[in-house]
C-alpha positions in Angstrom: 0.0 0.0 0.0 1.4 3.8 -0.9 2.3 5.8 2.4 1.6 9.5 2.6 4.3 11.5 2.2 6.4 11.5 5.3 5.0 8.6 7.1 6.5 5.5 7.8 5.3 1.9 7.6 4.3 0.7 11.1 2.3 -2.6 10.1 4.5 -5.9 9.9 5.7 -7.6 6.6 3.3 -10.0 6.9 -0.1 -7.8 7.1 2.0 -5.7 4.5 2.5 -8.2 2.0 -1.1 -9.4 2.6 -2.5 -5.7 2.2 -4.7 -6.1 5.6 -5.1 -3.7 8.6 -2.3 -4.5 11.3 -2.8 -3.7 14.9 0.8 -4.0 15.5 1.1 -1.0 17.9 -2.0 -1.5 19.3 -0.7 -4.5 20.9 2.4 -2.9 21.7 0.8 -0.9 23.8 -0.9 -3.6 25.4 2.3 -5.7 26.0 2.2 -7.9 23.1 5.1 -8.0 20.8 3.5 -9.7 18.1 0.0 -8.5 16.1 -3.1 -10.8 15.8 -2.2 -12.1 12.4 1.4 -13.1 13.2 0.0 -14.8 16.8 -2.4 -16.6 15.2 0.1 -18.4 12.9 3.1 -18.3 15.8 5.4 -16.9 13.3 7.7 -14.0 14.1 6.1 -10.4 13.8 9.1 -7.6 12.2 9.1 -4.9 10.1 12.0 -4.6 7.7 12.0 -1.2 6.3 15.4 -1.1 5.4 14.6 0.1 1.9 12.2 3.0 2.8 14.3 5.9 1.1 12.5 8.4 3.4 13.9 7.5 6.4 17.2 5.9 5.3 19.1 8.8 5.9 17.8 9.4 9.4 18.7 5.8 9.9 22.5 7.0 8.7 22.7 10.1 10.8 21.3 7.7 14.0 24.2 5.0 13.2 27.4 8.0 12.9 26.1 9.2 15.9 26.5 5.8 18.3 22.7 4.8 18.2 21.6 1.8 16.2 18.2 1.1 15.5 16.4 -1.6 12.9 12.7 -1.7 12.4 10.3 0.8 13.7 9.6 2.6 16.7 9.4 1.2 20.1 8.6 -2.3 19.0 12.8 -2.9 17.8 13.9 -4.7 21.2 11.1 -7.2 20.2 13.0 -8.2 16.7 16.7 -7.9 18.1 15.9 -9.9 21.1 12.9 -12.5 20.4 10.5 -14.3 23.2 10.7 -17.4 24.2 7.7 -17.6 22.6 9.1 -16.4 19.5 10.7 -18.5 17.0 14.0 -16.9 16.4 15.7 -16.9 12.6 19.4 -17.6 13.2 20.1 -16.7 9.8 18.4 -13.1 10.6 20.1 -12.5 13.1 23.1 -12.5 11.6 22.1 -10.9 9.0 20.8 -8.6 11.2 24.4 -8.3 13.1 26.1 -8.1 9.8 23.7 -4.8 9.2 24.2 -3.2 12.4 28.2 -3.6 11.6 27.9 -2.3 7.8 25.9 1.1 9.3 28.8 1.8 12.1 31.4 1.6 9.0 29.1 3.8 7.0 28.4 1.3 4.4 24.2 1.6 4.7 23.8 0.9 0.8 25.5 -2.6 0.8 23.7 -3.7 4.0 20.4 -2.6 3.2 20.4 -4.1 -0.3 21.5 -7.3 1.5 19.5 -7.7 4.7 16.6 -10.0 4.4 14.7 -11.1 7.7 13.1 -14.4 6.2 10.8 -16.0 8.7 10.3 -19.0 7.2 14.2 -19.7 6.7 14.5 -22.5 9.2 12.0 -24.7 8.0 12.6 -28.2 7.3 10.4 -28.0 4.3 12.1 -25.2 2.3 9.0 -23.7 1.3 10.0 -20.2 0.3 8.0 -17.1 2.1 5.5 -16.5 -1.4 4.5 -19.8 -1.6 3.6 -20.3 2.4 1.9 -17.1 1.8 -0.3 -18.7 -1.3 -1.3 -21.2 1.0 -2.6 -19.3 3.8 -4.1 -16.8 1.5 -6.1 -20.0 0.0 -7.0 -22.0 3.3 -7.0 -19.7 6.1 -8.2 -16.2 4.0 -8.8 -13.7 6.1 -11.5 -14.6 8.2 -9.8 -14.9 12.1 -12.4 -17.0 14.9 -12.4 -15.1 18.1 -11.9 -17.6 20.4 -8.6 -18.9 18.3 -7.6 -15.8 18.1 -7.2 -15.3 22.3 -6.3 -18.7 22.6 -3.1 -17.8 20.4 -2.8 -14.4 22.1 -2.7 -16.1 25.3 -0.2 -18.7 23.8 1.9 -16.2 23.0 1.9 -14.3 26.3 2.6 -17.8 28.0 5.5 -19.3 26.0 6.7 -22.4 27.7 4.8 -25.0 25.0 6.2 -23.0 22.7 9.7 -22.4 23.6 9.6 -26.6 24.1 8.9 -27.0 20.3 11.8 -24.8 19.3 13.9 -27.4 21.3 13.7 -30.2 18.1 13.7 -27.3 15.6 17.8 -28.6 14.8 16.2 -32.6 13.9 15.7 -33.4 10.4 12.3 -34.5 9.0 13.1 -37.9 8.5 14.0 -38.7 12.5 17.8 -39.9 12.1 18.5 -38.1 15.4 15.9 -39.5 17.2 17.2 -42.6 19.0 14.3 -44.4 20.6 14.7 -48.1 21.7 12.3 -51.1 20.8 11.5 -51.7 24.6 10.8 -48.1 25.1 8.3 -47.8 21.9 6.6 -51.3 22.5 5.4 -50.1 25.7 2.6 -48.2 23.5 -0.6 -49.5 24.3 -2.5 -50.8 21.4 -5.8 -51.2 22.5 -8.5 -52.9 21.0 -6.2 -54.0 18.2 -4.8 -57.4 17.4 -1.8 -56.8 16.4 1.5 -56.9 18.2 3.0 -54.1 19.6 6.1 -54.7 18.4 5.1 -54.9 15.0 2.7 -51.9 15.3 5.8 -49.8 16.7 8.2 -51.3 13.7 5.4 -50.1 11.1 5.8 -46.4 12.7 9.2 -46.4 12.4 9.6 -47.6 8.8 6.7 -45.4 7.8 9.1 -42.5 8.5 12.1 -44.3 7.4 10.3 -45.4 3.6 6.8 -44.1 3.1 7.3 -40.3 4.0 10.0 -38.8 2.5 8.3 -38.6 -1.2 5.5 -37.1 -0.1 5.3 -35.9 3.8 2.4 -35.1 5.6 4.3 -35.5 9.3 6.9 -34.2 10.7 8.8 -36.8 12.2 10.2 -35.4 15.4 6.8 -33.8 16.0 5.1 -37.0 15.9 7.8 -38.3 18.4 7.4 -36.1 20.8 3.7 -36.3 20.9 4.0 -39.7 21.0 5.9 -40.0 24.0 3.6 -37.1 25.3 0.2 -39.2 25.0 -0.7 -36.4 22.9 -1.1 -38.3 19.6 -4.9 -39.2 18.6 -5.3 -42.7 18.3 -6.5 -42.4 14.5 -2.9 -41.0 13.7 -1.6 -43.6 15.5 -3.6 -46.5 13.1 -2.9 -44.7 10.0 0.4 -43.8 10.4 1.2 -47.9 11.3 -0.9 -48.7 8.6 1.2 -47.2 5.9 4.2 -48.0 7.2 3.4 -51.6 7.7 4.4 -52.9 4.3 7.9 -52.0 4.6 8.4 -54.3 8.0 9.4 -57.6 8.0 5.9 -59.1 10.0 4.5 -62.2 8.6 1.4 -61.4 7.1 2.0 -58.0 7.1 -1.0 -57.1 4.8 -3.5 -59.1 6.5 -2.2 -56.8 10.0 -2.6 -53.4 7.6 -5.9 -54.6 6.7 -6.5 -54.7 10.6 -4.8 -51.8 11.1 -6.7 -49.8 8.4 -10.2 -51.3 9.6 -9.6 -50.2 12.9 -8.7 -46.6 11.9 -12.2 -46.3 9.7 -13.9 -47.5 12.6 -12.4 -45.1 15.1 -12.5 -42.3 12.9 -16.3 -42.6 11.8 -17.3 -43.4 16.1 -15.2 -40.1 16.8 -16.9 -38.1 13.8 -20.5 -38.9 15.1 -19.7 -38.5 18.9 -18.1 -35.0 18.5 -19.7 -32.5 20.0 -18.5 -29.8 17.7 -19.4 -31.0 14.1 -17.2 -27.5 12.6 -13.9 -28.5 14.4 -11.7 -31.3 14.0 -7.6 -31.9 15.6 -4.9 -31.4 13.8 -3.6 -34.9 13.6 -6.9 -36.7 13.0 -7.0 -34.7 10.0 -3.7 -36.0 9.3 -4.4 -39.1 9.5 -7.5 -38.6 7.2 -4.7 -37.6 4.6 -2.7 -40.3 4.9 -5.8 -42.9 4.4 -7.3 -41.3 1.0 -7.7 -43.7 -1.6 -6.3 -46.8 0.7 -8.2 -49.7 -0.8 -10.1 -51.5 2.3 -10.6 -55.4 2.2 -14.6 -55.0 2.7 -15.2 -58.6 3.0 -14.1 -58.6 6.6 -15.9 -55.5 7.7 -19.8 -54.6 8.1 -21.3 -53.0 5.5 -22.6 -50.1 6.9 -19.1 -49.1 7.9 -18.0 -49.7 4.1 -20.9 -47.5 2.5 -19.9 -44.9 5.6 -16.6 -44.9 4.7 -17.2 -44.5 0.7 -19.2 -41.0 1.5 -16.6 -39.6 4.6 -13.3 -41.4 3.9 -12.9 -39.8 0.2 -10.7 -36.6 -1.0 -13.8 -34.4 -1.3 -14.7 -34.8 2.3 -10.7 -34.1 3.1 -10.7 -31.2 1.1 -13.9 -29.7 2.5 -13.2 -30.3 6.2 -10.0 -28.6 5.8 -11.9 -25.8 3.8 -14.6 -25.3 6.2 -13.2 -26.7 9.8 -11.4 -24.9 12.6 -8.2 -27.4 12.9 -7.2 -27.6 16.4 -3.7 -28.1 18.0 -5.0 -29.5 21.3 -7.9 -31.4 22.4 -11.2 -29.5 22.7 -12.5 -31.3 25.4 -9.1 -30.4 27.3 -8.1 -27.1 26.0 -7.1 -25.8 29.4 -4.2 -28.5 29.2 -0.6 -27.4 28.0 -1.3 -30.5 25.5 -1.0 -28.3 22.1 0.5 -30.6 19.2 4.2 -30.1 18.8 5.3 -28.2 15.7 1.7 -27.1 15.2 1.9 -24.5 13.3 4.5 -25.8 10.7 2.5 -29.6 10.3 -0.5 -27.2 9.6 1.5 -25.5 6.6 2.9 -29.1 5.6 -0.8 -30.3 5.3 -1.8 -27.5 3.5 0.8 -28.4 1.1 0.1 -31.8 0.3 -3.9 -31.2 0.0 -3.3 -28.5 -2.0 -0.9 -31.0 -4.8 -2.8 -33.8 -3.9 -6.0 -32.1 -5.0 -4.6 -30.3 -8.5 -3.6 -34.2 -9.7 -6.3 -35.6 -8.3 -8.9 -33.2 -10.4 -7.0 -33.5 -13.1 -7.0 -37.3 -13.2 -11.2 -37.0 -13.0 -11.4 -33.8 -15.2 -13.3 -32.4 -12.8 -13.2 -28.7 -10.9 -11.7 -28.4 -7.9 -13.5 -27.6 -4.9 -10.6 -25.7 -3.1 -11.2 -21.7 -4.5 -9.0 -19.6 -6.5 -6.5 -17.0 -4.7 -8.1 -13.7 -4.8 -5.0 -11.7 -3.7 -2.1 -13.1 -5.1 -2.7 -14.8 -8.7 -2.3 -18.7 -8.8 -1.3 -18.7 -12.5 1.8 -16.5 -11.3 2.9 -18.8 -8.2 4.9 -20.7 -10.5 6.9 -17.6 -11.5 8.4 -17.3 -8.0 11.8 -18.5 -6.3 11.5 -22.3 -6.0 14.0 -23.7 -3.2 13.5 -27.6 -3.2 11.7 -30.3 -3.4 8.8 -28.7 -1.9 8.4 -25.1 -3.9 8.8 -27.3 -7.1 6.1 -29.7 -6.6 3.6 -26.9 -5.4 5.0 -24.5 -8.6 3.7 -27.9 -10.7 0.4 -28.5 -8.6 -0.6 -25.0 -9.5 0.0 -25.8 -13.2 -1.9 -28.8 -13.1 -4.8 -27.3 -11.6 -4.4 -24.3 -14.4 -4.2 -27.1 -16.8 -7.5 -28.9 -15.5 -9.5 -25.2 -15.6 -8.6 -24.9 -18.9 -9.5 -27.8 -20.9 -12.0 -29.5 -18.5 -13.9 -26.8 -18.3 -17.9 -26.4 -19.5 -16.7 -24.2 -22.5 -13.8 -26.9 -23.2 -16.2 -29.8 -23.3 -19.0 -28.6 -25.4 -17.2 -26.4 -27.8 -13.9 -27.9 -27.9 -10.3 -26.6 -26.4 -8.8 -23.3 -27.6 -5.9 -23.5 -29.7 -3.8 -21.1 -27.9 -4.7 -22.4 -24.3 -2.9 -25.8 -25.3 0.0 -23.7 -26.5 0.1 -21.7 -23.1 0.0 -24.8 -21.0 3.0 -26.6 -22.9 4.8 -22.9 -22.6 4.0 -22.9 -18.9 5.5 -26.6 -18.7 8.5 -25.8 -20.6 9.1 -23.1 -18.4 8.8 -25.2 -15.2 11.3 -27.9 -16.5 13.6 -25.1 -17.9 13.5 -22.4 -15.0 11.3 -22.9 -12.5 12.4 -26.4 -10.9 15.7 -26.2 -8.9 18.8 -26.9 -10.6 19.4 -29.8 -8.5 16.1 -31.4 -9.4 16.1 -30.3 -13.3 15.8 -33.0 -15.5 18.9 -32.2 -18.1 19.4 -34.6 -21.0 22.0 -36.1 -23.5 22.1 -36.0 -27.0 20.1 -39.4 -27.0 17.0 -37.6 -24.5 18.4 -39.6 -22.0 18.9 -37.9 -18.2 21.7 -36.3 -17.4 21.6 -35.3 -13.5 23.4 -31.9 -12.5 25.6 -33.5 -10.3 27.4 -35.2 -13.4 28.7 -31.6 -14.0 28.9 -30.8 -10.5 30.1 -34.1 -8.4 30.4 -31.2 -5.0 26.6 -29.8 -5.1 25.6 -29.1 -1.8 22.1 -29.5 -2.4 22.0 -33.0 -3.2 21.0 -35.4 -0.2 19.6 -38.8 0.2 16.4 -38.4 -1.4 17.7 -36.7 -4.2 16.9 -39.0 -6.8 13.8 -39.8 -5.2 13.0 -36.2 -5.7 14.1 -36.3 -9.2 12.0 -39.0 -10.2 8.8 -37.9 -8.8 8.9 -34.3 -10.2 10.0 -35.4 -14.0 7.0 -38.4 -13.9 4.2 -36.0 -12.7 5.7 -33.1 -15.6 5.5 -35.8 -18.1 1.9 -36.9 -16.9 0.8 -33.5 -17.4 1.9 -33.3 -20.8 0.1 -36.3 -21.4 -3.2 -35.3 -20.1 -2.9 -32.7 -22.1 -3.4 -35.1 -25.3 -6.0 -37.2 -23.2 -7.9 -34.4 -22.9 -7.7 -32.7 -26.2 -8.5 -36.5 -27.9 -11.7 -36.3 -25.5 -13.1 -32.8 -26.0 -11.4 -32.3 -29.1 -10.0 -28.8 -30.7 -11.9 -25.6 -31.6 -12.1 -25.1 -35.5 -11.3 -28.1 -36.7 -11.3 -27.9 -40.3 -8.3 -24.9 -40.3 -4.5 -25.9 -40.7 -3.9 -24.3 -37.6 -5.6 -26.9 -35.8 -3.8 -29.5 -37.5 -0.4 -28.2 -36.8 -1.6 -27.9 -33.2 -3.1 -31.5 -33.2 0.5 -32.9 -34.4 2.2 -30.5 -31.5 -0.2 -32.6 -29.1 0.9 -35.6 -30.4 4.9 -35.2 -30.7 4.6 -33.8 -26.6 2.5 -37.0 -26.0 5.3 -39.1 -28.0 8.1 -37.3 -26.6 6.9 -37.7 -23.1 6.4 -41.6 -23.5 10.3 -41.4 -24.7 11.8 -39.6 -21.6 9.2 -42.0 -19.3 11.0 -44.9 -20.6 14.6 -43.4 -20.1 13.6 -41.9 -16.6 13.0 -46.1 -16.1 16.1 -47.1 -17.3 17.8 -44.3 -15.4 16.1 -45.3 -12.3 17.0 -49.1 -12.8 21.0 -48.2 -13.3 21.2 -45.6 -10.7 19.5 -48.5 -8.3 22.0 -51.0 -9.5 25.0 -48.7 -7.9 23.5 -48.1 -4.9 22.8 -50.8 -2.2 20.7 -48.4 -0.1 17.8 -49.4 -2.9 18.2 -52.7 -3.1 15.6 -53.6 -0.2 13.3 -50.8 -1.7 13.6 -49.3 -5.5 12.6 -45.7 -6.0 9.1 -46.6 -7.5 8.5 -48.9 -4.5 8.6 -45.7 -2.1 6.4 -43.9 -4.5 3.9 -46.0 -5.7 1.0 -43.7 -5.6 3.0 -41.5 -8.3 6.0 -43.5 -10.1 4.4 -46.8 -10.2 1.0 -45.1 -11.4 2.3 -43.1 -14.2 4.5 -45.9 -15.4 1.4 -48.0 -15.3 -0.5 -45.3 -17.2 2.1 -45.0 -19.4 2.1 -48.7 -20.4 -1.4 -48.7 -21.0 -1.1 -45.4 -23.3 1.8 -47.1 -25.3 -0.6 -50.4 -25.4 -3.4 -48.2 -27.2 -0.9 -46.4 -29.2 0.4 -50.0 -30.8 -3.2 -50.9 -31.5 -4.3 -47.6 -33.2 -1.3 -48.6 -35.8 -2.5 -51.6 -36.3 -5.7 -50.0 -37.4 -4.3 -46.8 -39.3 -0.9 -48.2 -40.0 2.2 -45.9 -39.9 2.7 -42.2 -40.6 3.6 -41.4 -44.0 6.6 -40.6 -43.7 7.8 -43.7 -42.1 5.8 -45.7 -44.8 7.8 -47.1 -47.8 7.2 -47.0 -51.4 6.9 -51.1 -51.7 3.8 -52.8 -50.3 5.8 -56.0 -48.8 8.0 -53.3 -46.4 5.4 -51.3 -45.3 4.0 -54.8 -44.1 7.4 -55.0 -42.3 7.7 -51.8 -41.3 4.1 -51.7 -39.2 4.9 -54.8 -37.3 8.2 -53.7 -36.0 6.8 -50.1 -35.1 3.7 -52.0 -33.3 6.9 -54.4 -31.8 8.7 -51.6 -30.8 5.5 -50.3 -28.6 5.4 -53.8 -27.5 8.8 -53.7 -25.8 8.0 -50.1 -24.3 4.6 -51.5 -22.9 6.9 -54.6 -20.9 9.6 -51.9 -19.9 7.1 -49.7 -17.9 5.2 -52.7 -16.9 8.4 -54.3 -15.3 9.4 -50.7 -13.9 5.7 -50.7 -12.2 6.0 -54.2 -11.1 8.7 -52.9 -8.8 6.2 -51.7 -6.0 6.3 -55.2 -4.8 5.6 -53.8 -0.9 2.1 -52.7 -2.0 -0.8 -55.2 -2.5 -2.8 -53.3 -4.8 0.1 -53.6 -7.3 -1.2 -56.6 -8.1 -4.9 -55.4 -9.3 -2.5 -52.3 -11.2 -0.8 -54.9 -12.9 -3.1 -57.0 -13.6 -5.6 -54.0 -15.4 -2.3 -53.1 -17.7 -1.4 -56.9 -18.5 -4.9 -57.2 -20.3 -4.4 -54.2 -22.4 -0.9 -55.9 -23.1 -2.8 -58.9 -24.0 -4.8 -56.8 -26.8 -2.0 -55.4 -28.4 -0.6 -58.9 -28.5 -3.2 -60.3 -30.0 -3.5 -57.5 -32.7 0.1 -58.0 -33.4 -0.5 -61.9 -34.3 -3.1 -60.6 -36.7 -0.7 -58.6 -38.6 
């Protein structure tokens, strides 16, 4: 917002960027160090007006006189010396100290241009400020419940629980620094479940070791802190153990997984029907629901009533609607006066928003239906992919925004009725190209050699500090999702058609769509070969291949492209190869057609074998059964040639 000439900005950085009214000064007179918006989110409330030219000369004069003040008014001590209830940023403190030294030496211009107070710099999931603000605007908006605001204000004045949570900030998400003995974990009571507690606790560990890295929903250190403090909800324990059970060595683990899943469904439905407030839900209960979305229950062992209720309330739409409309509590509403606040609740809330937004974007794209999540009115969702991306979370969010735009553009009522507009198709390809070449972080970007094979950046930069334990997994997930978006463009155009079908431009666009789809298929084949080659040189993946760690993305996309390859071969049997690949002689034409179809058979086999490596998941057998039917159909058509 523009300020009147001569006035200094008093709103904090968060409210200033959201363009909302800030009550920082009013609350400062009452002895509180944060505005109501920052107190609601448990974030640091500060003012960085170092780029304000109206007060730069005054600061320079003051610094030379021996008094250094950074910020606005008498609120600055809260910034330089954060209270125990506000999470301090060590990088920001170092930057502020460097800024003070630079001012003392008179080099204020350089210091003012380099200073950066990033309140999320120590975030374990490396989301940029713009993307966290984007998610906050979508899921929280400007509506602040009065009761929740008062509760947060009391928490900021009594920061005991928050300061305890900050003790775990240095621990990494995968929980590798946590050392809990099996005897300590096995004492947790698993009441009402006919599963050995040792298997359950092993499943909890296996979830964070194998299932969580590719699509995390929980922070490992926060979960274990709540676990040992008896703050975890029953539903979350069952959900985590259920998702981690396939990666254990327990005998009959798939049967044990179904027992845990059935117990979760029964307890969750019972808890929601018995709750006194139908408009609130605990954060960990919502995390449990997010974990169990799309799980395939064995209904042969459960009551029909539970199965029907589960199909109504344990769905993707239910998860989105509850996240949008319910108040998410970080404590037990029945014991809200007790110090039972969940560990790192504010960070877990943002992580849950990130997961649901990305899950919903690709879910709606696959279903070709509009999302229930509204568009962002303040920050344009079309421009969010232009923001700086730091790591995997930023890159996946930017790709989800493009997937969401793809659905809104190609699957709109107008497109379904009149056909897809030509310019929209080119615009979507441009967005995907920009994401691949510029938006995706360099260490996760897909570089290729002259043959189109992946050539990761660490080959050229072996000492890259950004490569980590799960870098190859993150690369595979991002690459596969981008290619999936390109193939979905072809799917939508094939189903809904193109406007002005008789024009030459429409024919050119159709060839472009076909080219992009074939290139996506070829690159997916190269990615599968790259994954196989990478795993043969790394012993860490002998037990669980990369595709086994990300079944809902890597396995399903491999299976989908296997199906598309089979369909492409069947279409060739009907129409013959393209004219440019045909021969003048009739005998050669038949031979070329057979070789071309045989090539698609081999591609389908390679993709099928890649999907089959997800052996830790029981539903892999159903996935393979569906694509094997299509492969058999292609084989039968090839034999008729």
